C-alpha positions in Angstrom: 86.2 -40.9 -44.7 84.5 -42.1 -47.9 86.0 -43.6 -51.1 85.2 -40.3 -52.9 87.7 -38.5 -50.6 90.6 -40.8 -51.5 90.0 -42.2 -55.0 91.5 -41.1 -58.3 88.8 -39.5 -60.5 87.8 -41.1 -63.8 89.4 -38.1 -65.7 92.8 -39.1 -64.3 92.4 -42.9 -64.6 94.4 -44.5 -67.4 92.2 -47.1 -69.1 92.5 -49.4 -72.2 89.6 -50.1 -74.5 88.2 -53.2 -76.1 89.0 -54.2 -78.8 92.8 -54.0 -78.1 95.9 -56.1 -77.5 98.3 -56.9 -74.7 100.7 -54.3 -76.0 98.2 -51.6 -75.1 98.5 -52.6 -71.5 102.2 -53.5 -71.3 103.3 -49.9 -71.9 101.5 -48.8 -68.8 102.7 -51.7 -66.6 106.3 -51.3 -67.6 106.7 -47.5 -68.0 104.3 -46.3 -65.3 104.8 -49.4 -63.0 101.0 -50.0 -62.6 99.9 -53.4 -61.3 96.8 -53.4 -63.4 94.8 -51.2 -65.8 90.9 -50.9 -66.0 89.3 -52.0 -69.3 86.3 -50.2 -70.8 84.1 -50.7 -73.9 82.3 -47.9 -75.6 78.7 -48.7 -76.3 75.7 -46.8 -77.6 74.7 -46.1 -74.0 78.1 -44.8 -73.1 81.2 -46.2 -71.4 80.9 -49.7 -69.9 83.4 -51.0 -67.4 84.5 -54.6 -68.2 87.2 -55.4 -65.7 91.0 -55.1 -65.4 94.1 -56.5 -67.0 96.8 -57.2 -64.5 100.5 -57.8 -64.8 99.9 -61.3 -63.4 97.6 -62.0 -66.4 100.2 -60.9 -68.9 102.8 -63.1 -67.2 100.6 -66.1 -66.8 99.2 -66.0 -70.3 102.2 -65.0 -72.4 100.6 -66.5 -75.6 97.4 -64.5 -75.4 97.3 -61.3 -77.4 93.6 -60.3 -77.3 92.8 -57.8 -74.6 89.2 -59.2 -74.2 90.6 -62.6 -73.2 93.0 -61.2 -70.6 90.3 -59.2 -68.7 89.5 -60.3 -65.2 86.4 -59.6 -63.2 87.2 -57.8 -60.0 85.3 -56.5 -56.9 84.0 -53.0 -57.3 82.9 -50.3 -54.9 80.9 -47.0 -54.9 82.0 -43.5 -54.1 79.9 -43.2 -50.9 81.4 -46.4 -49.4 83.4 -45.9 -46.2 87.1 -46.3 -46.8 87.4 -48.9 -44.0 84.9 -51.1 -45.8 87.1 -50.9 -48.9 90.2 -51.7 -46.9 88.4 -54.8 -45.6 87.5 -55.8 -49.2 91.1 -55.3 -50.3 92.5 -57.4 -47.5 89.9 -60.2 -47.9 90.2 -60.4 -51.7 93.8 -59.4 -52.1 92.6 -56.6 -54.4 95.2 -53.8 -55.0 93.0 -51.6 -57.2 89.2 -51.4 -56.8 87.2 -49.7 -59.5 84.6 -47.2 -58.3 81.5 -47.8 -60.4 78.1 -46.1 -60.6 76.3 -46.1 -63.9 79.8 -45.9 -65.4 83.4 -46.0 -64.2 83.8 -43.1 -61.8 87.3 -43.6 -60.6 89.6 -46.1 -58.9 90.9 -46.5 -55.4 94.1 -48.3 -54.7 96.0 -49.8 -51.8 98.3 -46.8 -52.1 95.4 -44.4 -51.7 94.4 -46.1 -48.5 98.0 -46.1 -47.3 98.1 -42.3 -48.0 95.0 -41.9 -45.9 96.7 -43.7 -43.1 99.9 -41.6 -43.5 97.9 -38.4 -43.4 96.0 -39.3 -40.3 92.6 -39.5 -42.0 92.0 -43.0 -40.7 93.4 -45.0 -37.8 97.2 -45.6 -38.0 98.2 -46.1 -34.4 98.6 -49.9 -34.6 102.2 -51.2 -34.3 103.4 -52.9 -37.4 104.7 -55.8 -35.4 101.1 -56.9 -35.0 100.3 -56.4 -38.7 103.4 -57.8 -40.4 103.5 -61.1 -42.3 105.9 -63.4 -40.5 106.5 -65.8 -43.4 109.2 -64.3 -45.6 109.7 -65.2 -49.2 113.5 -65.4 -50.0 115.8 -66.0 -52.9 119.6 -66.5 -53.2 121.6 -63.5 -54.6 123.2 -65.7 -57.2 120.0 -67.3 -58.4 119.2 -66.7 -62.1 116.4 -64.1 -62.5 114.0 -66.6 -64.1 114.3 -68.8 -61.0 113.5 -65.8 -58.8 110.5 -65.0 -61.0 109.2 -68.6 -60.5 109.8 -68.3 -56.7 107.8 -65.1 -56.6 105.0 -66.6 -58.7 104.8 -69.8 -56.7 104.8 -68.0 -53.4 102.0 -65.7 -54.7 103.7 -62.6 -53.3 105.1 -59.6 -55.2 108.6 -59.7 -53.8 111.5 -61.9 -52.6 114.0 -60.9 -49.9 117.5 -61.5 -51.3 120.0 -63.5 -49.1 123.7 -63.6 -49.5 126.0 -66.7 -49.1 125.8 -66.4 -45.4 122.0 -66.3 -45.3 121.9 -62.6 -44.4 119.5 -60.1 -46.0 121.3 -58.0 -48.7 118.5 -56.7 -50.9 115.0 -57.2 -52.2 113.6 -58.0 -55.7 110.0 -57.4 -56.8 107.8 -58.6 -59.6 108.0 -55.0 -61.0 111.8 -55.4 -61.3 111.2 -58.6 -63.3 108.5 -57.0 -65.5 110.9 -54.1 -66.2 113.3 -56.4 -68.0 110.9 -59.1 -69.4 110.4 -59.2 -73.1 107.7 -61.0 -75.1 109.2 -62.9 -78.1 107.8 -65.3 -80.7 108.5 -69.1 -80.4 110.5 -71.1 -82.9 108.8 -71.5 -86.2 109.2 -75.3 -86.2 109.9 -77.3 -83.1 108.8 -80.6 -84.4 108.5 -83.0 -81.5 111.5 -81.6 -79.6 111.9 -78.8 -77.2 115.7 -78.8 -77.3 115.7 -75.6 -79.3 114.6 -73.8 -76.1 117.7 -74.5 -73.9 119.4 -71.2 -74.6 117.1 -68.9 -72.7 114.6 -69.2 -69.9 111.0 -69.1 -71.3 107.9 -69.3 -69.2 106.0 -71.2 -71.9 107.8 -71.9 -75.2 105.7 -74.8 -76.4 102.4 -76.4 -75.7 102.0 -80.2 -75.9 99.1 -81.2 -78.2 98.9 -85.0 -78.2 102.4 -86.2 -79.2 103.4 -83.0 -80.9 104.3 -79.5 -79.8 103.0 -76.2 -81.1 105.1 -73.1 -80.8 103.6 -70.2 -78.8 104.3 -66.7 -77.6 107.1 -66.6 -75.0 108.1 -64.3 -72.2 111.9 -64.1 -72.0 113.8 -63.1 -68.9 117.5 -62.3 -68.8 119.4 -65.3 -67.4 121.5 -63.3 -65.1 121.9 -63.4 -61.3 119.4 -61.6 -59.0 122.2 -59.3 -57.8 122.0 -57.5 -61.1 118.4 -56.5 -60.7 117.7 -56.3 -56.9 117.4 -53.1 -54.8 120.2 -53.1 -52.2 119.4 -49.8 -50.6 117.0 -51.3 -48.0 114.6 -49.5 -45.8 113.8 -51.6 -42.7 111.5 -51.0 -39.6 111.1 -52.4 -36.1 107.9 -53.9 -34.8 107.3 -50.8 -32.6 106.8 -48.4 -35.5 103.2 -47.4 -36.1 101.2 -48.1 -39.3 101.1 -44.3 -39.9 104.9 -44.0 -39.7 105.5 -47.0 -42.0 102.9 -45.8 -44.4 104.8 -42.5 -44.7 108.0 -44.4 -45.3 106.5 -46.4 -48.1 105.2 -43.2 -49.8 108.5 -41.4 -49.3 110.5 -44.2 -50.8 108.0 -45.4 -53.5 108.0 -49.0 -52.1 105.3 -51.5 -51.3 107.0 -53.7 -48.7 109.5 -53.1 -45.9 111.4 -55.9 -44.1 110.6 -56.1 -40.3 113.8 -56.5 -38.3 114.5 -57.5 -34.7 118.1 -56.7 -33.8 120.2 -58.0 -36.7 117.6 -60.6 -37.8 114.7 -60.3 -40.3 111.5 -61.3 -38.4 108.8 -60.5 -41.0 107.7 -58.4 -43.9 105.4 -55.4 -43.8 103.5 -55.2 -47.1 101.4 -52.1 -47.9 98.3 -54.2 -47.8 99.3 -55.3 -44.3 98.8 -51.7 -43.1 95.2 -51.9 -44.1 94.6 -54.6 -41.4 94.7 -51.7 -38.9 91.4 -50.6 -40.4 89.7 -54.0 -40.5 
């Protein structure tokens, strides 16, 4: 199976164009729940692919407004590449969306596209997920303020946190998409002087930047200071280690989720992320 058989064609790919601003991307990331958006520039010779803007870039650079400065270079592939080679690329580089590029942008293939190929039996999906799951589990307390959960997700460099109750039992899951859904970009205080005391009311990822002995106000990302319980998903789908990659791929597609806790008896023993399923093809 080649990339051309699984990819989304250019005519159906949402893109943003340079010059532009972060707001052009934020609409798609929040409303359509994309993880990234390809960036193009129209030239005299036609459309030129420039890279992507991801939700991570918007979160990590809250004071940057210009689209051109938020663009990241990413691995690309071609339409005639074998899908197993793209799966290997995604696993090795942690790339969730790989642009398909010829002379111009021809389409895009995502982790979800490969997961769908696994679910439909177009590629190998017989491996048991117990052999593919990640055993280290990122967790957060149910009463933790949402900004703390966001920092935990960011520092762990994973897109989720399993939520634990007061007894340490799993009671839900929260993802970076859940955080992005309620995040808002606001302007910093007009005059902070040499104090950051004005910032105590709300959690802000970056409210001021130190320049010498003074502080300059910047663009902020504001997250509601409410407990994780108000934003998590508590209708959990779980799997045992004996389920196959194909079965779990179908569960992910049916429920619109990217990770499923792995359980053994009453205990959580790992997490199966969608990209983990691609290991069956590597």
